[in-house]
C-alpha positions in Angstrom: -72.3 -68.9 -24.1 -69.0 -68.4 -21.9 -67.0 -71.1 -20.4 -64.4 -70.3 -17.2 -61.6 -72.9 -16.6 -59.8 -73.3 -13.1 -57.0 -71.7 -12.7 -54.2 -73.8 -12.9 -55.8 -75.6 -15.7 -53.2 -78.3 -18.2 -53.0 -77.4 -21.1 -53.8 -80.2 -22.9 -57.0 -79.5 -21.2 -57.7 -76.3 -22.6 -56.9 -77.9 -25.7 -58.8 -80.7 -25.7 -62.2 -78.6 -25.3 -61.4 -76.6 -28.0 -60.8 -79.2 -30.1 -64.2 -80.6 -29.3 -66.1 -77.3 -29.2 -64.6 -76.8 -32.8 -65.7 -79.8 -34.1 -69.3 -78.6 -33.5 -69.0 -76.4 -35.9 -68.7 -73.6 -33.2 -66.2 -70.6 -32.9 -63.8 -70.2 -30.0 -62.4 -66.7 -28.5 -59.6 -67.2 -25.5 -59.6 -64.7 -23.0 -56.5 -65.0 -21.1 -56.5 -63.9 -17.9 -53.6 -64.4 -14.8 -55.7 -66.3 -12.8 -58.4 -67.9 -15.5 -59.1 -69.1 -18.9 -62.1 -67.9 -20.6 -63.9 -69.5 -23.2 -66.2 -67.1 -25.5 -68.3 -70.1 -28.0 -69.7 -67.8 -31.4 -72.7 -69.7 -33.0 -75.2 -72.4 -32.4 -74.7 -73.1 -29.0 -77.9 -75.0 -28.5 -76.8 -78.0 -29.8 -73.5 -77.9 -26.9 -74.4 -79.9 -23.1 -74.3 -77.3 -20.6 -74.1 -80.6 -18.0 -72.1 -82.3 -19.4 -69.8 -79.9 -20.1 -70.0 -79.4 -16.4 -69.2 -82.4 -15.7 -65.3 -81.5 -17.0 -63.6 -81.6 -13.8 -61.6 -78.3 -15.0 -64.6 -76.5 -16.1 -65.7 -73.7 -13.1 -68.4 -72.0 -15.3 -70.5 -72.0 -17.8 -73.4 -69.6 -19.0 -75.4 -68.7 -21.8 -75.4 -65.5 -22.9 -79.0 -64.0 -23.6 -77.8 -61.2 -25.8 -77.4 -62.3 -29.7 -74.5 -60.4 -30.3 -71.6 -62.1 -29.2 -68.2 -60.5 -31.1 -68.9 -57.3 -30.4 -70.3 -58.3 -26.7 -68.3 -56.8 -23.5 -68.9 -59.9 -21.8 -66.7 -61.2 -24.5 -64.1 -58.7 -24.7 -63.9 -56.8 -21.2 -61.2 -54.2 -22.6 -62.1 -51.5 -24.1 -61.0 -51.8 -28.3 -58.9 -49.6 -29.5 -59.0 -48.9 -33.4 -56.1 -47.7 -35.2 -57.3 -45.8 -38.3 -53.8 -45.4 -40.5 -52.2 -44.6 -37.1 -55.0 -42.6 -35.1 -56.3 -44.7 -32.2 -60.5 -44.6 -32.0 -61.2 -45.7 -28.4 -60.3 -46.4 -25.2 -59.5 -43.8 -22.0 -56.9 -40.8 -23.5 -58.0 -39.2 -26.9 -61.0 -38.2 -28.7 -61.1 -38.5 -32.1 -62.3 -35.3 -33.9 -62.9 -36.2 -37.8 -64.3 -33.0 -39.8 -65.2 -32.9 -43.7 -68.2 -31.2 -45.9 -71.0 -33.6 -46.6 -69.9 -33.7 -50.5 -66.3 -33.2 -52.5 -66.8 -30.8 -54.6 -63.6 -29.3 -56.2 -60.0 -30.4 -55.4 -59.8 -26.4 -53.9 -63.1 -26.9 -51.9 -61.5 -29.9 -49.8 -58.3 -28.5 -49.9 -59.1 -25.4 -48.2 -61.5 -27.5 -45.2 -58.8 -30.2 -44.8 -56.0 -27.4 -43.9 -58.6 -25.9 -41.6 -59.3 -29.5 -40.4 -56.0 -30.1 -39.7 -54.9 -26.7 -37.9 -57.9 -26.7 -35.6 -57.0 -30.1 -34.2 -58.8 -32.3 -36.6 -57.3 -35.9 -36.5 -59.4 -37.5 -40.1 -61.2 -36.0 -43.1 -64.3 -37.1 -44.1 -65.7 -36.2 -47.5 -68.5 -37.5 -49.4 -67.6 -39.3 -52.6 -70.7 -41.1 -53.1 -73.8 -39.5 -51.9 -77.2 -41.5 -51.0 -79.9 -38.9 -51.6 -83.2 -39.0 -50.6 -84.0 -37.3 -53.9 -82.3 -38.7 -57.4 -82.4 -35.3 -58.1 -80.1 -34.2 -56.0 -76.3 -33.9 -56.6 -75.0 -37.7 -55.9 -71.3 -36.7 -55.5 -67.7 -36.7 -57.6 -67.7 -40.9 -56.7 -64.2 -41.4 -58.3 -63.0 -38.4 -59.2 -64.4 -37.6 -55.4 -62.2 -40.2 -53.9 -59.1 -38.4 -55.6 -59.4 -35.0 -54.4 -59.5 -37.1 -50.6 -56.4 -38.7 -51.5 -54.5 -35.2 -52.4 -55.9 -33.5 -49.2 -54.5 -37.1 -47.1 -50.9 -36.3 -49.5 -51.2 -32.3 -48.4 -51.8 -32.9 -45.0 -51.2 -36.1 -44.0 -55.4 -36.7 -42.5 -56.2 -40.1 -42.6 -59.6 -39.8 -45.1 -63.0 -41.1 -44.4 -65.7 -41.8 -47.1 -69.3 -43.8 -47.4 -69.2 -47.3 -49.3 -72.5 -47.7 -51.0 -72.0 -50.7 -52.9 -70.2 -54.1 -52.7 -68.6 -53.5 -56.6 -66.4 -50.2 -55.4 -65.5 -52.2 -52.9 -61.7 -52.9 -54.4 -61.4 -48.8 -54.8 -62.5 -48.2 -50.9 -60.3 -50.9 -49.6 -57.0 -49.2 -51.9 -57.8 -45.5 -51.1 -60.0 -45.1 -47.7 -59.1 -45.0 -44.6 -61.6 -45.7 -42.7 -64.7 -46.9 -44.4 -68.1 -46.1 -43.6 -71.4 -47.5 -43.7 -74.2 -45.3 -44.2 -77.5 -45.6 -41.9 -79.2 -46.1 -44.8 -77.1 -49.4 -45.7 -77.3 -50.6 -41.8 -78.5 -53.4 -42.5 -77.6 -54.0 -46.1 -76.6 -57.2 -44.9 -74.5 -57.9 -48.7 -72.8 -55.1 -48.2 -72.1 -55.5 -44.0 -70.6 -59.2 -45.3 -68.9 -57.7 -47.7 -66.3 -55.1 -45.8 -66.5 -58.5 -42.9 -63.5 -60.0 -45.5 -61.8 -56.4 -45.1 -59.0 -55.5 -42.3 -59.8 -52.0 -42.8 -61.5 -50.5 -40.1 -65.1 -49.7 -41.0 -67.4 -46.6 -39.4 -70.8 -48.0 -38.9 -73.9 -45.5 -38.9 -77.1 -46.2 -36.9 -79.8 -46.3 -39.0 -82.8 -44.7 -39.0 -85.3 -46.3 -36.8 -83.3 -49.2 -35.4 -82.7 -50.1 -32.3 -79.5 -50.8 -30.2 -79.9 -54.3 -30.4 -80.0 -54.6 -34.3 -77.4 -51.8 -34.5 -75.3 -54.1 -32.6 -76.1 -57.1 -34.8 -74.9 -55.1 -37.9 -71.4 -54.8 -36.2 -71.9 -58.5 -35.5 -72.0 -59.1 -39.5 -68.7 -57.3 -39.9 -66.9 -59.1 -37.4 -68.7 -62.4 -38.1 -66.7 -62.1 -41.5 -63.3 -61.6 -39.4 -62.7 -57.6 -39.3 -63.0 -56.4 -35.8 -62.7 -52.9 -36.7 -65.1 -51.6 -35.8 -66.7 -48.0 -34.8 -69.6 -47.5 -33.9 -71.5 -43.8 -35.3 -74.7 -42.3 -33.8 -76.1 -40.0 -35.8 -79.7 -39.3 -34.5 -82.7 -41.5 -35.1 -86.1 -41.2 -36.2 -88.7 -39.6 -34.1 -91.9 -37.7 -34.1 -90.3 -34.6 -33.2 -89.9 -31.8 -36.1 -87.4 -29.0 -34.8 -84.4 -31.2 -34.9 -83.4 -33.5 -38.4 -83.6 -36.3 -36.2 -83.3 -36.8 -32.5 -79.7 -37.5 -31.3 -79.9 -40.4 -28.5 -77.3 -39.1 -26.1 -78.4 -42.1 -23.5 -77.0 -45.0 -26.1 -73.5 -43.2 -25.1 -73.3 -45.1 -22.0 -75.4 -47.9 -23.0 -72.9 -49.1 -25.5 -69.8 -49.1 -23.2 -72.0 -51.4 -20.8 -72.7 -53.5 -23.4 -69.8 -53.9 -25.8 -66.4 -53.4 -26.5 -66.4 -50.8 -29.3 -65.9 -47.4 -29.7 -68.5 -45.0 -30.0 -68.6 -42.0 -32.1 -71.3 -39.2 -32.3 -72.7 -37.3 -35.3 -74.4 -34.4 -34.0 -74.5 -32.7 -37.8 -77.4 -35.2 -39.2 -78.5 -35.7 -36.1 -79.5 -32.0 -35.6 -79.8 -31.0 -39.3 -79.1 -27.1 -37.4 -74.6 -26.3 -37.0 -75.9 -23.7 -34.3 -76.9 -26.5 -32.1 -73.8 -29.5 -33.3 -72.0 -27.8 -30.4 -73.8 -28.1 -27.5 -74.2 -31.5 -28.6 -70.9 -32.1 -29.4 -69.7 -30.9 -25.9 -72.3 -33.1 -23.9 -71.3 -36.8 -26.1 -68.2 -35.4 -24.6 -69.7 -35.4 -21.5 -71.4 -38.2 -21.9 -67.8 -40.4 -23.2 -68.3 -40.2 -26.2 -64.5 -41.4 -28.2 -65.1 -39.0 -31.3 -67.0 -36.6 -33.3 -67.7 -36.7 -37.0 -68.7 -33.3 -37.6 -69.9 -31.4 -40.9 -67.3 -28.8 -41.9 -66.6 -26.4 -44.6 -65.2 -23.1 -45.7 -68.5 -21.8 -47.0 -71.6 -23.3 -45.5 -74.1 -21.2 -47.3 -72.6 -22.1 -51.0 -72.6 -25.8 -50.3 -73.4 -28.7 -52.4 -75.5 -30.7 -50.1 -76.2 -30.2 -45.9 -74.9 -26.6 -46.0 -77.2 -25.8 -42.7 -75.3 -28.5 -40.8 -72.1 -27.5 -41.3 -69.7 -25.6 -39.5 -67.8 -23.0 -40.5 -63.8 -23.7 -40.2 -64.0 -20.7 -37.4 -66.6 -22.8 -35.6 -65.1 -25.7 -36.0 -61.9 -24.6 -34.4 -63.7 -22.8 -31.4 -65.6 -26.2 -31.0 -62.4 -28.3 -30.2 -61.2 -25.8 -28.1 -64.6 -25.8 -25.9 -64.5 -30.1 -26.4 -60.7 -30.1 -24.7 -62.4 -28.1 -21.8 -65.0 -30.5 -21.0 -62.7 -33.3 -22.0 -60.2 -32.5 -19.5 -62.8 -32.4 -16.8 -63.8 -36.3 -17.7 -59.9 -37.3 -17.6 -59.6 -37.5 -21.5 -57.8 -35.1 -24.5 -58.4 -34.0 -27.5 
C-alpha cells in the first residue's frame, strides 16, 4: 500500500499516522519529496481500512499495490539503487561493472594469473567458485575454504573485490568475513532459509535467477533478503531452461527493461552460463549492455581447454580484454561507460 500525504502536513500528523500503522504490526518506508511525503506500507495491508485512512484530512491518496514484492518494487523506491561492493558501485546510470573469473578456483597460481588478467583488461571484481554445486556428485566440488583463501590472496595482490557462491548456512560466517559479494546460485534461488540468513547481513548479495523461475518469483526471492533487513541486492539473469538445445540455457535479455520498470535493484547478466558456449559470450554481452544491464558476470580462464569445470563457456584473458574494449564502444552509445 502507498499513502501520499498532502503538501505542508505537520510533522506531528505524519508521526501520528506512522505510529498508527506500526502498531498494526506493519513496516513503514518513508519516501521524502520536495512537495510530498509518501509512505510505503509493507506487510499484510488487508488489516488496514482504506476508507478510514482516506478520511484523514492530511491524506491525499491511498493506493494498493498488486505486486506481492514491496521492498524490491520501484514504486516504493523510485530512484535506482546503487550497491557498493567494497568501493565498486553497481547500478545507476553511469558505470557498467564487469566481473570476471573462473567457474572454479583450482590452484593459487591459476587464480592469481586470472586475477592479474581480469584487472589489466578492465574488470572491477574477481569471481571464483570455492564451493561448487554440480549436477553430478562425481564432478569436482570445489576447494572450499582453501579456495576462499586463494581468492583472498588474489584480492590482496590485485585489489579486486571477490565474488563467490554461498551454498549453505553453515558457511555464512566465513563468507561474511571474507567475500565481498555473496552469490546465491540459481539452484538456491528459492532456498528460503538461506535467503533469510543472508538477509540478516549487510553484505551485498548477487541473486541469480532460478533455472525455471518467473521474474516475479525471482523478485520475491529478493524480497526475502530485503525483508530481513539487507537491501544490498543485485539481480543476475543467467538464462532459463526452455526447449532449445543449441544453447545451455536461453538468455532472457527482455528481462532487463522489465526489471528496470518494475524494480529499483540493479541487474547483471551472466552470458557464460546462459549460452554455455564461449563463442556466444561476446555478442550476448554487447546486447546486454545495449539493453541496459548494470553489469556482466563473465567466466574467464587462463587455460579454458584444461579448466576443471565449464571450460567450454570460458573466455581466455585475451578474449575478455577484447570484450571489454568492444563493450566500451556500445556503452558509449547508450550514455554509459565501463
